[in-house]
N, C-alpha and C positions, 0 to 999 in steps of 0.2 A: 399626533395632533395635526390637522390640516393647516396649511399656511395660505394666506391671502395673496393673490397676484392680480396684476392688471395686464390685459392683453390689448395691444394696439394694432389694428389692421391697416395696412397701407392701401390707399386708393379705393376705398369702398364708397359707393354712391356719389362719385364725383362726375359731374357732367353726364349723368345717365349711364355711366360705365360701372361694371362690377356691382350690380344692384344686389343688395342684401338687406332684407328687413331685419331689424334688431331682434324680432321674435325668432327668425331663422337662426341668427347667431346664438341666441340663448338656447335654442333647441339643440344645436350642434354641440355647444359646450356641455349641456346636460347629458347628451348621449355619450360624451367622452367620460362621464362620471364625475364631473366637477360639481361642486356644491355652491349654494347661495349665489347663483349667477345673476348679476345686474349689468345692464347696458346703459350707456350714456350717449345721447345724441344719435344721429343716424350715420356717423362716420366711422363705425367700427371700433368702439371702445367698450371693453367689458372688464368687470371685476368678478373674480371667482375664487373659490377655495379648492386647493388640490392637496394631495397627500404630502406628508412631511419630507419625503425624499425626492419629490418632483423638482427637476432643475429647469431653469428658464429656457434654455435652448431646446430641450426635449419637449417641453410644453408647447413652445412656438411651432416646432416641427409637427407635433401631433395635431394642433389646431389647423395649421396650413393644409396638411394632408386630408383631414376630415372635411374641410371646406371644399377642397377640390373633389373629393370622392362624392360627397353628399350634395353639393350645390354647384359643381362645375366651375368654381372660382379658383384662380391661381393668384394669390395675393401674398405680399410679405406680411409676416406676423412678428411682432416684438413682444416679449413677455418680460415683466419685471416683478420680482417678489416685492411685497409691501415695503420692507425696510429699504430696499434698493431704490424704489420709486420715491420714497420719502427723502432719501439722500439727493435725488435729482431735484426735488422741490427746494430743499435747503441750500443747494449749491448754486442756485441761480445768480450769476454775476451781475445781472441787471435788476436786482430786487428793488432798487430805488426808483426804477422806471417801469415796473411791471404792470403797465396798462395792458389788460387782456389781449388785445389784438396786435400790439406792437412788439411783444416778446413771444418768441417761439422756442420750443425745445425740440431737437431732433434726436430720436433714440435709434440705435442700431442694434441689431440682433446680437452681434459679437463685439460691440464696442467700436471705437473710432480707429480705423486702420491707417497705415502710412499714406496711402493714396488720398484719403479724405483729408488728412493733415496737410498734404502738399496742395491740394485744391483750396483749402482754407487760406493758406499762405498766399497763394496767387490772388484770391479774391480780396484779401486784405491789402495787397499791393495795388489793386485796381481802385479800391476805396481811397487809399492814400493819395493816389494820383488825381482822382476826381474831386476829392474833398467831401464826398458823401458822408452823412452822419451815421449811417448804418454801422453796426458792429457785430462781430462774431467771436465767440470764445469756445474753446474746447475745455470741458471740465470732466475729468474721468471718462465715462463711456457716453457722454452726451455732448451735443453741439447746441449752443445757445445763440440765438439771433435777436438783435434789437433792430427793428425797422420802423423808425418813427414816421416815415412817410407811407407806411403800409407794406405788407408782405407782397401783395400782387404787383406793386410798382417798384420794388426794390432792385437796384442794380446788384446788390450783394446776392439776393436770391437768384437772380438771373445768372450770375457768375457761378454760383454753387450748383445751380440746376442744369447748366449746359453740359452737353456730353451724353444725353440720353440715359441709357441704363447704367452707364459708368459714372454718372454725375454723383457728386457728394450727397445730394438730397435724395436721389432715387434709391440709394441703398439703405436709407432709414425711413422713419415715418415721423412727420412733424405734427406737433400740437401747439395751438396758441396757449398762452399762459392761463387764460380763463378756464379752458378745458383741462389743462394739467392740474390746476388747483381743485377743480370739481372732482376729478378722478382721485386726487389725494383725499378729499372729503369722503368719497365713497369707500375708499380703502379703510378709513378710520371707523366706519360704522360697524 
């Protein structure tokens, strides 16, 4: 029996870069043999069904390779099986303040590594020195951010995003809480 998954693409349709119509994403996923493909928004979110033995990492790799081969895009892809994504939603440490745009979750293909953990500790130290209200927490394979002043203006986001390709945020893909919940709803259909 096929299992339902969510695929999150990093950096799709941002500032005119990595342009990909969601129709094209659905076509690519269909061509890979996935079933019941749905997309959400224009930022590279898809829900689909794959065979019972399909693993998250191999699905992410297959999708990334197909997007490169068929569409000329090299983008990061994170895949979570339905139950794993539901655990991400349930584990939100900022549930009491989950206003859509002020809470973000960052998912990593292979989870949170030691380098990301160290960068989070450094960012927390910066916040403690400055008295900024932003918070960051690691729960299992996800990084949760609360940025009450906005993601784009957050010192925490700047600290985690510094360092280019080696930054904590560049190795994962972030979604605001409104999008994460909407994807959870799509998974439940």
